C-alpha positions as CSV (number, residue, x, y, z in Angstrom):
1,X,42.2,-34.7,15.0
2,X,40.0,-36.9,12.8
3,X,40.6,-40.0,15.0
4,X,40.1,-38.0,18.2
5,X,36.7,-36.8,16.9
6,X,35.8,-40.3,15.8
7,X,36.6,-41.7,19.3
8,X,34.7,-38.8,20.9
9,X,31.6,-39.5,18.8
10,X,31.7,-43.2,19.8
11,X,31.9,-42.3,23.5
12,X,29.3,-39.5,23.2
13,X,26.9,-41.9,21.4
14,X,27.3,-44.4,24.3
15,X,26.7,-41.7,26.9
16,X,24.0,-39.6,25.1
17,X,22.7,-41.6,22.2
18,X,19.5,-43.5,21.9
19,X,21.1,-46.7,23.2
20,X,22.9,-45.0,26.1
21,X,21.1,-46.8,29.0
22,X,23.6,-48.3,31.4
23,X,26.7,-46.4,30.3
24,X,28.4,-44.0,32.6
25,X,31.6,-41.9,32.3
26,X,33.9,-42.5,35.2
27,X,35.7,-39.2,36.0
28,X,38.1,-41.0,38.4
29,X,39.3,-43.6,35.8
30,X,38.5,-41.4,32.8
31,X,36.7,-44.2,30.9
32,X,33.2,-45.4,30.0
33,X,31.8,-48.0,32.4
34,X,28.9,-50.4,32.0
35,X,27.8,-53.8,33.2
36,X,29.0,-56.7,31.0
37,X,25.6,-57.5,29.5
38,X,25.1,-53.8,28.6
39,X,28.5,-53.8,26.8
40,X,27.8,-57.1,25.1
41,X,24.4,-56.0,23.8
42,X,25.8,-52.6,22.6
43,X,28.7,-54.1,20.8
44,X,26.4,-56.4,18.8
45,X,25.1,-53.3,16.9
46,X,28.1,-51.0,17.4
47,X,31.2,-52.8,16.4
48,X,33.4,-49.7,16.3
49,X,32.8,-49.2,20.1
50,X,34.9,-52.3,20.8
51,X,38.1,-50.1,20.7
52,X,36.6,-47.9,23.5
53,X,35.7,-50.7,25.9
54,X,38.0,-50.6,28.9
55,X,40.2,-47.9,27.4
56,X,41.3,-44.7,29.0
57,X,39.6,-41.6,27.5
58,X,40.8,-38.7,29.7
59,X,39.6,-35.7,27.6
60,X,35.9,-36.4,27.2
61,X,34.8,-33.3,29.0
62,X,37.1,-31.0,27.1
63,X,36.2,-32.6,23.8
64,X,32.5,-32.3,24.6
65,X,33.1,-28.5,24.7
66,X,34.9,-28.6,21.4
67,X,32.8,-31.2,19.5
68,X,29.6,-31.5,21.5
69,X,27.4,-29.3,19.3
70,X,29.2,-30.1,16.1
71,X,27.2,-33.3,15.4
72,X,24.7,-34.2,12.7
73,X,21.5,-35.3,14.3
74,X,19.3,-35.5,11.2
75,X,16.8,-33.1,12.9
76,X,17.1,-30.4,10.2
77,X,18.0,-32.6,7.3
78,X,16.3,-31.8,3.9
79,X,15.2,-33.9,1.1
80,X,15.7,-32.8,-2.5
81,X,12.0,-31.9,-2.5
82,X,12.5,-29.6,0.5
83,X,15.4,-27.9,-1.2
84,X,13.3,-27.3,-4.4
85,X,10.4,-25.9,-2.3
86,X,12.8,-23.6,-0.5
87,X,14.3,-22.4,-3.8
88,X,10.8,-21.8,-5.1
89,X,9.9,-19.8,-1.9
90,X,13.1,-17.7,-2.4
91,X,12.2,-17.0,-6.0
92,X,8.7,-15.9,-4.9
93,X,10.3,-13.7,-2.2
94,X,12.6,-12.2,-4.8
95,X,9.6,-11.5,-7.1
96,X,7.9,-9.8,-4.1
97,X,11.0,-7.7,-3.6
98,X,10.9,-6.8,-7.3
99,X,7.3,-5.8,-6.9
100,X,8.2,-3.6,-4.0
101,X,10.9,-1.9,-6.0
102,X,8.4,-1.4,-8.9
103,X,5.9,0.0,-6.4
104,X,8.6,2.5,-5.0
105,X,9.4,3.6,-8.5
106,X,5.7,4.2,-9.2
107,X,5.3,6.2,-6.0
108,X,8.3,8.3,-7.0
109,X,6.8,8.9,-10.5
110,X,3.5,9.9,-9.0
111,X,5.2,12.3,-6.5
112,X,7.2,13.9,-9.3
113,X,4.0,14.3,-11.3
114,X,2.3,15.9,-8.4
115,X,5.2,18.3,-7.8
116,X,5.3,19.4,-11.5
117,X,1.5,19.8,-11.6
118,X,1.7,22.1,-8.6
119,X,4.5,24.2,-10.1
120,X,2.5,25.2,-13.2
121,X,1.0,28.7,-12.7
122,X,-2.1,29.5,-14.7
123,X,-4.8,32.1,-14.2
124,X,-7.6,29.8,-15.0
125,X,-9.5,29.0,-11.7
126,X,-11.3,26.0,-13.2
127,X,-8.0,24.4,-14.2
128,X,-6.6,25.0,-10.7
129,X,-9.7,23.5,-9.0
130,X,-9.4,20.4,-11.3
131,X,-5.7,20.0,-10.5
132,X,-6.5,20.3,-6.7
133,X,-9.1,17.6,-6.9
134,X,-6.8,15.4,-8.9
135,X,-4.0,16.1,-6.5
136,X,-6.2,15.3,-3.5
137,X,-7.4,12.0,-5.1
138,X,-3.9,11.1,-6.0
139,X,-2.7,11.7,-2.4
140,X,-5.6,9.6,-1.0
141,X,-4.7,6.8,-3.5
142,X,-1.0,6.9,-2.5
143,X,-2.0,6.9,1.2
144,X,-4.1,3.8,0.6
145,X,-1.3,2.1,-1.3
146,X,1.2,2.9,1.5
147,X,-1.2,1.6,4.2
148,X,-1.7,-1.7,2.2
149,X,2.1,-2.0,1.7
150,X,2.8,-1.4,5.4
151,X,0.2,-4.0,6.4
152,X,1.8,-6.5,4.0
153,X,5.3,-5.9,5.3
154,X,4.1,-6.1,8.9
155,X,2.5,-9.5,8.3
156,X,5.6,-10.8,6.6
157,X,7.9,-9.6,9.4
158,X,5.5,-11.1,12.0
159,X,5.5,-14.5,10.3
160,X,9.3,-14.4,9.9
161,X,9.8,-13.5,13.5
162,X,7.5,-16.3,14.6
163,X,9.4,-18.9,12.6
164,X,12.7,-17.6,13.9
165,X,11.5,-17.6,17.5
166,X,10.3,-21.2,17.1
167,X,13.6,-22.3,15.6
168,X,15.6,-20.7,18.4
169,X,13.4,-22.1,21.1
170,X,13.7,-25.6,19.5
171,X,17.5,-25.3,19.3
172,X,17.7,-24.2,22.9
173,X,15.5,-27.1,24.1
174,X,17.6,-29.6,22.2
175,X,20.9,-28.1,23.6
176,X,19.5,-28.3,27.2
177,X,18.3,-31.9,26.7
178,X,21.6,-33.0,25.5
179,X,23.5,-31.2,28.2
180,X,21.2,-32.7,30.9
181,X,21.6,-36.1,29.4
182,X,25.4,-35.8,29.2
183,X,25.6,-34.6,32.8
184,X,23.3,-37.4,33.9
185,X,25.2,-40.0,32.1
186,X,28.5,-38.6,33.2
187,X,27.8,-38.6,36.9
188,X,27.1,-34.8,37.4
């Protein structure tokens, strides 16, 4: 399997890689064809392709289905600095999540306080009026906090959705380009 994948990668690079000009996959003879100067020039920088020259490779199309998208392109590679930045962002997001949890606990405590303050039954009208004003102010305060929290969550979801959409679009474009190039180089 390892050898088969290695040979597939060599053929695929000849047909779809950056130096693929002049190479074609011959479906009738099941091999890679090119003019002699193209082969000679390519073999100068790709010594491992020598074993493919003039050889029968009948399962290229089937192997493309199996291995075609399982190739490192370097497009999404990360440096150690990128990894550290990503870890820092995750730590920041975790801290934000902890802040949200703390916020929820605070809301629950306020709601409990409001419930217990409403349960108390006194005959003093002034005390009841003060509690009602405090309760109204607390409810307004909670509403403002919830609105701010909803706006923050909305902006985070929107930003994440945008990044995900761009990544999916980029992946689809790259898949289509490679498929068109493979079809063009393979006589389709």
